[in-house]
ROSE-450107 format. One line per 4 residues: their letters; for each residue x, y, z of N, C-alpha, C. Coordinates in nm, 4 decimals, always signed. Example, Ala and Ser with C-alpha at 12.3 -4.5 7.8 and 13.67 -1.06 7.14 Angstrom:
as	+1.3190/-0.5690/+0.7800/+1.2300/-0.4500/+0.7800/+1.3200/-0.3300/+0.7800 ~ +1.2850/-0.2250/+0.7080/+1.3670/-0.1060/+0.7140/+1.2900/+0.0030/+0.7870 $
***
This chain:
mtst	-0.4649/-1.6248/-1.0815/-0.5201/-1.4983/-1.0389/-0.6395/-1.4463/-1.0522 ~ -0.7897/-1.4568/-1.0575/-0.9097/-1.4178/-1.0769/-0.8792/-1.2278/-1.1292 ~ -0.9669/-1.2047/-1.2181/-0.9689/-1.0481/-1.2493/-1.0651/-0.9582/-1.1031 ~ -0.9627/-0.9259/-1.0710/-0.9679/-0.8553/-0.9522/-0.9965/-0.7099/-0.9573 $
tlnd	-1.1319/-0.6474/-0.9305/-1.1173/-0.4903/-0.8873/-1.0878/-0.4241/-0.7965 ~ -1.1404/-0.3376/-0.7979/-1.0660/-0.1507/-0.6482/-1.1803/-0.2410/-0.5612 ~ -1.2838/-0.2417/-0.5935/-1.3710/-0.2930/-0.4792/-1.3124/-0.3501/-0.3888 ~ -1.2972/-0.4672/-0.4853/-1.2580/-0.6518/-0.3896/-1.2020/-0.5256/-0.2744 $
llte	-1.0319/-0.5010/-0.3347/-0.9466/-0.4588/-0.2707/-0.9370/-0.3351/-0.1258 ~ -1.0490/-0.2632/-0.1293/-1.0950/-0.1829/-0.0776/-1.2090/-0.2865/+0.0642 ~ -1.3046/-0.3550/-0.0154/-1.4079/-0.4504/+0.1091/-1.3171/-0.5706/+0.1454 ~ -1.1349/-0.6002/+0.0965/-1.0874/-0.7213/+0.1487/-1.0267/-0.6867/+0.3299 $
schp	-0.9599/-0.7193/+0.3714/-0.8955/-0.7361/+0.4695/-0.7363/-0.8927/+0.4969 ~ -0.6522/-0.7484/+0.4389/-0.4861/-0.8001/+0.5163/-0.5224/-0.9469/+0.5982 ~ -0.4701/-1.0053/+0.5778/-0.3574/-1.1222/+0.6458/-0.2518/-1.2064/+0.6681 ~ -0.1850/-1.2825/+0.7699/-0.0977/-1.3239/+0.7910/-0.0072/-1.3959/+0.7599 $
lakg	+0.1171/-1.3316/+0.6500/+0.0863/-1.4727/+0.5712/+0.2837/-1.5290/+0.5830 ~ +0.1918/-1.6889/+0.6497/+0.3738/-1.6999/+0.6809/+0.5000/-1.7202/+0.5748 ~ +0.6273/-1.7257/+0.7078/+0.7587/-1.7016/+0.6169/+0.7499/-1.7988/+0.5143 ~ +0.8241/-1.7729/+0.4105/+0.8425/-1.8480/+0.2568/+0.7301/-1.8748/+0.1927 $
tasl	+0.5924/-1.7595/+0.2117/+0.5377/-1.7390/+0.1059/+0.5302/-1.6857/-0.0085 ~ +0.5239/-1.7614/-0.1092/+0.6023/-1.6834/-0.2561/+0.5432/-1.5058/-0.2658 ~ +0.5869/-1.4358/-0.3094/+0.5382/-1.3320/-0.3179/+0.4616/-1.3488/-0.4458 ~ +0.3973/-1.1942/-0.4710/+0.3255/-1.2039/-0.6191/+0.3959/-1.2040/-0.7229 $
skpe	+0.3893/-1.3247/-0.8131/+0.4796/-1.2590/-1.0072/+0.4224/-1.1641/-1.1105 ~ +0.4876/-1.1630/-1.1700/+0.4673/-0.9940/-1.1983/+0.3511/-0.9842/-1.2690 ~ +0.2958/-1.1208/-1.3720/+0.1691/-1.0178/-1.3591/+0.0270/-1.0280/-1.2637 ~ +0.1293/-1.0980/-1.1273/-0.0068/-1.0272/-1.0590/-0.0365/-0.9341/-0.9872 $
teel	+0.1296/-0.9368/-0.9775/+0.2040/-0.7385/-0.9427/+0.1332/-0.5981/-1.0649 ~ +0.1798/-0.6910/-1.2237/+0.0673/-0.5855/-1.2510/-0.0652/-0.5915/-1.2778 ~ -0.1374/-0.6517/-1.2528/-0.2493/-0.6380/-1.2399/-0.2919/-0.5882/-1.1279 ~ -0.3044/-0.6161/-1.0164/-0.3142/-0.4921/-0.8973/-0.2336/-0.3406/-0.8934 $
lali	-0.1129/-0.3109/-0.9557/-0.1261/-0.1554/-0.9795/-0.2071/-0.1347/-1.0666 ~ -0.2538/-0.1820/-1.1563/-0.3781/-0.0705/-1.2863/-0.4769/-0.0696/-1.1774 ~ -0.4472/-0.0853/-1.1035/-0.5882/-0.0853/-1.0060/-0.5602/+0.1101/-0.9040 ~ -0.4835/+0.0408/-0.8966/-0.4128/+0.1983/-0.7762/-0.3060/+0.2921/-0.8718 $
sewt	-0.3324/+0.3376/-0.9591/-0.2872/+0.3634/-1.0745/-0.1550/+0.4921/-1.0466 ~ -0.1780/+0.5549/-0.9121/-0.0478/+0.6047/-0.8713/+0.0367/+0.6255/-0.7962 ~ +0.0584/+0.5091/-0.8088/+0.1498/+0.3786/-0.7235/+0.2653/+0.3211/-0.8122 ~ +0.3581/+0.3497/-0.7533/+0.4729/+0.2887/-0.8418/+0.5277/+0.1773/-0.7534 $
ickd	+0.5889/+0.0604/-0.7997/+0.7317/-0.0231/-0.7826/+0.9004/+0.0652/-0.7928 ~ +0.8789/+0.0358/-0.6539/+1.0256/+0.0742/-0.6282/+1.1448/-0.0146/-0.6892 ~ +1.2158/+0.0687/-0.7035/+1.3734/-0.0105/-0.7955/+1.4293/-0.1093/-0.7244 ~ +1.3788/-0.2085/-0.6173/+1.3783/-0.2445/-0.5817/+1.3127/-0.4593/-0.5645 $
gksi	+1.2319/-0.3623/-0.7038/+1.1313/-0.4269/-0.7229/+1.0112/-0.5104/-0.6354 ~ +1.0596/-0.5029/-0.5051/+1.0396/-0.5377/-0.3560/+0.8847/-0.4905/-0.3099 ~ +0.8772/-0.3593/-0.3717/+0.8100/-0.2834/-0.3086/+0.7314/-0.2068/-0.3828 ~ +0.6082/-0.1115/-0.2996/+0.5166/+0.0027/-0.3961/+0.5596/+0.1307/-0.3334 $
srny	+0.5443/+0.2399/-0.3758/+0.4813/+0.4058/-0.2848/+0.4094/+0.4501/-0.3660 ~ +0.3732/+0.5879/-0.2957/+0.3252/+0.6687/-0.3428/+0.3298/+0.8105/-0.2765 ~ +0.4013/+0.8941/-0.3349/+0.4158/+1.0134/-0.2814/+0.1973/+1.0659/-0.3064 ~ +0.2040/+1.1424/-0.2241/+0.0956/+1.2756/-0.1879/+0.1442/+1.3971/-0.1184 $
kfkn	+0.0256/+1.5007/-0.2036/+0.1121/+1.6545/-0.1877/-0.0397/+1.7132/-0.0471 ~ +0.0288/+1.7437/+0.0062/-0.0885/+1.8673/+0.0658/-0.0183/+2.0554/+0.0577 ~ -0.2007/+2.0409/+0.1495/-0.1655/+2.1831/+0.1484/-0.0506/+2.2563/+0.2393 ~ -0.0513/+2.1411/+0.3315/-0.0459/+2.2327/+0.4280/+0.0410/+2.1095/+0.5705 $
yyet	+0.1121/+2.2027/+0.6495/+0.1630/+2.0471/+0.7541/+0.0185/+1.9865/+0.8488 ~ -0.0734/+2.0327/+0.8517/-0.1921/+2.0431/+0.8937/-0.3016/+1.8964/+0.8418 ~ -0.2401/+1.9099/+0.7163/-0.3224/+1.8372/+0.6271/-0.2257/+1.7300/+0.5312 ~ -0.1066/+1.7618/+0.6411/-0.0502/+1.6166/+0.5742/-0.0635/+1.5658/+0.7880 $
msfv	-0.0244/+1.5681/+0.8529/-0.0879/+1.4889/+0.9607/-0.1685/+1.4296/+0.9639 ~ -0.2585/+1.4482/+0.9113/-0.4017/+1.4495/+0.9153/-0.3931/+1.3925/+0.8759 ~ -0.3626/+1.2854/+0.7178/-0.3953/+1.2362/+0.6793/-0.2580/+1.1029/+0.7314 ~ -0.1903/+1.1069/+0.7734/-0.1033/+1.0171/+0.7729/-0.1688/+0.9252/+0.9629 $
nvaa	-0.2015/+1.0088/+1.0185/-0.2767/+0.9301/+1.1124/-0.3666/+0.9024/+1.0514 ~ -0.4584/+0.8658/+0.9859/-0.6205/+0.8061/+0.9414/-0.5023/+0.6913/+0.8917 ~ -0.4249/+0.7388/+0.8332/-0.3454/+0.5979/+0.7003/-0.2860/+0.5609/+0.8123 ~ -0.1896/+0.6364/+0.9452/-0.1139/+0.5029/+0.9912/-0.2450/+0.4221/+1.1154 $
wiah	-0.3372/+0.4565/+1.0852/-0.4853/+0.4115/+1.1529/-0.5214/+0.2459/+1.1338 ~ -0.5706/+0.2912/+0.9488/-0.5962/+0.1675/+0.8455/-0.4541/+0.0987/+0.9422 ~ -0.3800/+0.1115/+0.8748/-0.1879/+0.0370/+0.9079/-0.2191/-0.0628/+1.0366 ~ -0.2930/-0.0198/+1.1585/-0.3224/-0.1300/+1.3245/-0.3966/-0.1333/+1.2834 $
qqdh	-0.4851/-0.1598/+1.2035/-0.6464/-0.2065/+1.1527/-0.6308/-0.3292/+1.0937 ~ -0.5304/-0.3523/+0.9947/-0.4294/-0.4451/+0.9089/-0.3787/-0.5131/+0.9808 ~ -0.2603/-0.4717/+1.0384/-0.1746/-0.4517/+1.1129/-0.0605/-0.5361/+0.9865 ~ -0.1085/-0.4726/+0.8847/+0.0120/-0.5154/+0.7535/+0.1131/-0.2932/+0.7579 $
hpdi	+0.1783/-0.3052/+0.8753/+0.2401/-0.1083/+0.8378/+0.3733/-0.0715/+0.7129 ~ +0.3299/+0.0358/+0.6379/+0.4781/+0.1157/+0.5450/+0.4791/+0.1383/+0.6055 ~ +0.6417/+0.2161/+0.5338/+0.7230/+0.2681/+0.5727/+0.7119/+0.4379/+0.5127 ~ +0.6705/+0.5061/+0.6187/+0.6712/+0.6413/+0.5746/+0.7255/+0.7619/+0.5816 $
llty	+0.7367/+0.8698/+0.5003/+0.7995/+0.9400/+0.4944/+0.7875/+1.0732/+0.4953 ~ +0.7804/+1.1655/+0.6137/+0.7307/+1.2441/+0.6077/+0.7588/+1.4039/+0.6564 ~ +0.6866/+1.5093/+0.5272/+0.7794/+1.6286/+0.5971/+0.6525/+1.7817/+0.5604 ~ +0.6754/+1.8961/+0.5743/+0.5520/+1.9949/+0.5601/+0.4711/+1.9768/+0.4858 $
nhcl	+0.4598/+1.9160/+0.3904/+0.2985/+1.9421/+0.2536/+0.3537/+1.8425/+0.1460 ~ +0.3731/+1.6827/+0.2649/+0.4117/+1.5809/+0.1420/+0.4088/+1.4550/+0.2153 ~ +0.4087/+1.3331/+0.2410/+0.4491/+1.2258/+0.2786/+0.4766/+1.1016/+0.1344 ~ +0.5968/+1.0152/+0.1618/+0.5615/+0.9451/+0.1075/+0.5392/+0.7894/+0.1666 $
itys	+0.4473/+0.7124/+0.0942/+0.4342/+0.5521/+0.2097/+0.4584/+0.4354/+0.0729 ~ +0.5478/+0.4112/+0.1400/+0.5185/+0.2772/+0.0833/+0.5378/+0.1059/+0.1927 ~ +0.5131/+0.0341/+0.0860/+0.4220/-0.0596/+0.1456/+0.5470/-0.2090/+0.0354 ~ +0.5422/-0.3193/+0.1753/+0.6649/-0.4536/+0.1217/+0.5418/-0.5425/+0.2203 $
thsv	+0.5686/-0.6626/+0.1888/+0.5781/-0.7993/+0.2692/+0.7750/-0.8833/+0.3018 ~ +0.7113/-0.8101/+0.4142/+0.8978/-0.8783/+0.5262/+0.8220/-1.0275/+0.4730 ~ +0.7657/-1.0827/+0.5222/+0.7353/-1.2314/+0.5299/+0.7675/-1.2988/+0.4275 ~ +0.6877/-1.1898/+0.2682/+0.7235/-1.3234/+0.1841/+0.8681/-1.2682/+0.0618 $
dgls	+0.9556/-1.1200/+0.1417/+1.0651/-1.0756/+0.0951/+0.9853/-0.9547/-0.0886 ~ +0.9479/-0.9450/-0.0403/+0.8303/-0.8758/-0.1771/+0.7587/-0.8381/-0.1380 ~ +0.6031/-0.8483/-0.2614/+0.4630/-0.7751/-0.3084/+0.3585/-0.8838/-0.2651 ~ +0.2455/-0.9044/-0.1714/+0.1382/-0.9507/-0.1410/+0.0048/-0.8649/-0.1833 $
rndf	-0.0550/-0.9560/-0.1924/-0.2124/-0.9008/-0.2131/-0.2150/-0.7823/-0.0362 ~ -0.1683/-0.8148/+0.0805/-0.1692/-0.7069/+0.1358/-0.2084/-0.5747/+0.1385 ~ -0.0064/-0.5354/+0.0236/+0.0949/-0.4468/+0.0547/-0.0833/-0.3555/-0.0833 ~ -0.1856/-0.4502/-0.1636/-0.2798/-0.3667/-0.2563/-0.3678/-0.3118/-0.1174 $
icaa	-0.4088/-0.4064/-0.1468/-0.4804/-0.4038/-0.0414/-0.4507/-0.2659/+0.0704 ~ -0.3250/-0.2534/+0.0844/-0.3212/-0.0716/+0.2362/-0.3291/-0.0032/+0.1280 ~ -0.2571/-0.0160/+0.0269/-0.2488/+0.0710/-0.0776/-0.3895/+0.1629/-0.1580 ~ -0.4975/+0.0851/-0.1535/-0.6354/+0.0970/-0.1836/-0.6889/+0.1723/-0.0884 $
ktdd	-0.6987/+0.1540/-0.0222/-0.7452/+0.1998/+0.1542/-0.6586/+0.3066/+0.2153 ~ -0.5671/+0.3242/+0.2103/-0.5327/+0.3912/+0.1622/-0.5518/+0.5068/+0.0423 ~ -0.5215/+0.5301/-0.0951/-0.6114/+0.6239/-0.1977/-0.7709/+0.6367/-0.1361 ~ -0.8106/+0.5223/-0.1034/-0.9555/+0.5677/-0.0030/-1.0464/+0.6811/+0.0206 $
lr	-0.8982/+0.7204/+0.0878/-0.9077/+0.8407/+0.1944/-0.8926/+1.0294/+0.1801 ~ -0.8023/+0.9616/+0.0863/-0.8324/+1.0999/-0.0770/-0.9576/+1.1259/-0.1339 $
***
């Protein structure tokens, strides 16, 4: 993999991945994770997540609605856990049973909302 920048992730779009496509290797995952520093690899090793905090319910819902729009636009949908003043967003790529570049593209675009 060539060196990727945060700007690369922000300007790329997600692409459908065929079932059986290999997930990212550990070095590829670590390189991309370094670009989105507040995200972490989940215990399962097959997903990334980030917890966002807000002042109130209105701000939380506004953020979630825009994050949902990004997911719809990219056709790559996260799990979102929502409470009054925070949300937890988790990305993984089911078709590769792990992480793909699509997860990092969407994570970067979601971070760009803040």
